[in-house]
C-alpha positions in Angstrom: 65.9 -25.2 158.1 69.1 -26.5 156.7 70.3 -26.4 153.1 73.4 -27.9 151.4 74.7 -27.6 147.9 77.7 -28.8 146.0 78.5 -28.4 142.3 82.0 -29.1 141.0 83.4 -27.2 138.1 85.1 -30.2 136.5 85.0 -33.7 137.9 85.0 -37.2 136.5 82.9 -39.7 138.5 83.1 -43.4 138.4 80.4 -44.8 135.9 80.1 -41.4 134.3 81.3 -41.1 130.7 81.9 -37.3 130.5 83.0 -34.7 133.0 80.5 -32.1 134.0 81.3 -28.4 133.8 79.5 -26.1 136.2 80.2 -23.1 138.4 82.0 -24.2 141.6 79.6 -24.2 144.6 80.4 -25.9 147.9 78.5 -24.7 151.0 76.1 -25.6 153.8 73.9 -23.0 155.4 71.2 -22.9 158.1 68.5 -20.6 159.1 66.2 -20.0 162.1 62.7 -21.4 162.2 61.3 -17.8 162.2 60.4 -16.8 158.6 60.7 -13.2 159.6 64.3 -13.6 160.7 65.6 -15.3 157.6 68.9 -15.5 159.5 71.4 -17.6 157.5 74.8 -18.9 158.4 77.3 -20.2 155.9 80.0 -22.6 157.1 83.6 -22.6 155.8 84.3 -26.1 154.4 87.1 -28.3 155.7 89.5 -30.1 153.4 90.5 -33.3 155.3 93.4 -35.2 153.6 94.8 -38.5 154.5 98.3 -39.4 153.2 99.1 -42.8 151.8 100.0 -44.8 148.7 97.3 -46.1 146.2 96.9 -49.7 145.4 96.1 -53.0 147.2 99.8 -53.8 147.9 100.0 -50.9 150.3 96.6 -51.5 152.0 97.1 -51.9 155.8 100.7 -50.8 155.8 102.1 -48.3 158.3 102.6 -45.6 155.8 98.9 -45.8 154.9 97.2 -45.0 158.2 96.3 -41.6 156.8 94.1 -43.3 154.2 92.6 -45.5 156.9 91.5 -42.5 158.9 89.8 -41.0 155.8 88.0 -44.4 155.3 86.9 -44.3 159.0 85.6 -40.8 158.7 83.8 -41.6 155.5 82.0 -44.6 157.1 81.0 -42.7 160.2 79.7 -39.6 158.4 78.2 -41.4 155.4 80.4 -39.9 152.8 80.8 -41.7 149.5 84.4 -41.7 148.2 83.5 -42.1 144.6 84.9 -39.1 142.7 88.4 -38.5 141.1 89.4 -34.9 141.0 92.8 -33.2 141.1 94.7 -36.5 141.3 92.8 -37.5 144.4 89.9 -39.8 145.4 87.4 -37.5 147.1 84.1 -37.5 148.8 81.7 -34.6 149.7 79.7 -34.6 152.9 79.2 -32.8 156.2 79.8 -33.3 159.9 76.5 -32.0 161.3 76.1 -28.6 159.5 79.8 -28.2 158.5 80.7 -29.2 155.0 83.7 -31.5 154.5 85.7 -32.7 151.6 87.6 -35.9 152.3 90.5 -36.7 150.1 93.1 -39.5 149.4 95.8 -38.4 147.0 96.4 -40.9 144.3 99.9 -39.6 143.3 101.9 -41.8 145.7 103.1 -40.3 149.0 106.0 -38.1 147.8 103.8 -36.1 145.4 100.7 -35.8 147.7 101.0 -32.0 147.7 99.9 -31.8 144.0 96.4 -33.0 144.9 96.2 -30.9 148.2 97.3 -27.7 146.6 94.9 -28.1 143.7 91.9 -29.0 145.8 92.5 -26.2 148.3 92.8 -23.6 145.5 89.8 -24.9 143.6 87.4 -24.9 146.6 89.0 -21.8 148.1 89.6 -23.6 151.5 91.6 -21.4 153.9 94.8 -22.8 155.3 93.3 -23.1 158.8 90.7 -25.5 157.4 93.1 -27.9 155.7 93.6 -30.9 158.0 96.4 -33.3 157.0 96.4 -36.8 158.5 99.6 -38.9 158.3 101.8 -41.5 160.0 104.4 -40.4 162.4 107.4 -42.5 163.5 108.3 -40.1 166.3 105.2 -41.2 168.2 104.6 -44.7 169.7 102.3 -47.0 167.8 98.6 -45.9 168.2 99.4 -42.6 169.9 98.1 -39.4 168.1 98.7 -35.7 168.2 96.5 -33.0 166.8 98.2 -29.6 166.2 97.3 -26.3 164.6 100.6 -26.1 162.7 104.0 -27.7 162.5 107.0 -28.6 160.3 107.6 -31.4 157.9 109.9 -33.5 160.0 111.3 -36.3 157.9 107.9 -37.0 156.2 108.1 -36.7 152.4 104.4 -36.5 152.0 104.1 -33.6 154.4 107.1 -31.9 152.7 105.3 -32.2 149.4 102.1 -30.7 150.8 103.9 -27.7 152.3 105.8 -27.2 149.0 102.4 -27.0 147.2 101.1 -24.6 149.8 103.8 -22.0 149.1 106.0 -23.3 151.9 103.4 -22.4 154.5 103.0 -24.6 157.6 100.1 -23.0 159.5 97.6 -25.7 158.7 96.2 -28.4 161.2 97.6 -31.9 161.2 96.7 -35.1 162.9 99.7 -37.4 163.2 99.2 -41.0 164.0 102.1 -42.8 165.7 103.5 -46.0 164.1 106.7 -46.3 166.2 110.3 -46.8 165.2 111.9 -49.6 163.1 113.2 -52.3 165.4 117.0 -52.7 165.5 118.7 -52.0 162.2 115.6 -52.6 160.0 115.5 -50.4 156.9 113.1 -47.5 157.3 111.4 -47.9 154.0 110.8 -51.6 154.6 109.3 -50.7 158.0 106.9 -48.1 156.5 105.7 -50.6 153.9 105.2 -53.4 156.5 101.8 -54.4 157.9 101.1 -54.2 161.6 101.4 -57.0 164.0 98.1 -58.2 165.6 98.8 -56.2 168.8 99.8 -53.1 166.7 96.7 -53.5 164.6 94.5 -53.5 167.6 96.2 -50.3 168.8 95.7 -48.6 165.4 92.1 -49.6 165.2 91.5 -48.0 168.6 93.4 -45.0 167.5 91.3 -44.6 164.4 88.1 -44.6 166.4 89.5 -42.0 168.9 91.0 -39.9 166.1 87.8 -39.8 164.1 86.0 -38.3 167.2 88.8 -35.8 167.6 88.4 -34.7 164.0 84.7 -34.2 164.6 85.5 -32.0 167.6 88.0 -30.0 165.6 85.6 -29.4 162.7 82.7 -28.3 165.0 84.6 -26.5 167.8 88.1 -25.7 166.5 91.1 -26.1 168.8 89.0 -26.1 171.9 89.5 -27.6 175.4 88.3 -30.9 173.9 91.3 -31.0 171.6 93.6 -30.2 174.6 92.1 -33.1 176.5 92.5 -35.4 173.5 96.2 -34.6 173.2 96.8 -35.1 177.0 95.0 -38.4 177.0 97.0 -39.5 173.9 100.3 -38.5 175.5 99.8 -40.8 178.5 97.5 -43.5 177.0 100.0 -46.3 177.4 101.6 -45.1 180.7 101.0 -47.5 183.5 100.3 -46.0 186.9 
């Protein structure tokens, strides 16, 4: 027997006129088939955040691949992204028995941490269960890396998130490579540029592979499966 429950304390949903005030409750539990056992397990939820900029003008740009991964996960796991809370578009669901909260901050990239810090505090998600997904210029286009912790690098979105988590950096992150600007191209222009057809194909393949890696992480933690994922990613474009 499985049971799931979610009741937000204060949210505003699309097509709903007034916010609803209730006691926060966000859990998924399971029990054995034996009625005498009544053994129940409660799973710690995951807060999975993709970084990007809101608005149609930024859709499909390099800086928004974090948003694209959230969209991919939402489609695969049947999560409806239909609620605005804490300056983020969120969706509540589960990967098998494990509850997940998908989020796309609507504050623009450089202030993403405002949403992440607020959601993490509200749902009491531990640092080890906050997965941040973002673009990474230090990796080739379409190459990913999944790590249990890390620094901010030169990414202002990651910097904002760390700042709103009291400077702590021991939270998982999935970085998606977008490559380096060609020649003397301005970095900002590069980040806000859409992918070429070849790059787009590589990113689409990465989103599929990355969504499976996220599922593995949620269900099994940083297991051998994640080590294999990182190894495959490291050499995915190397020709033998």
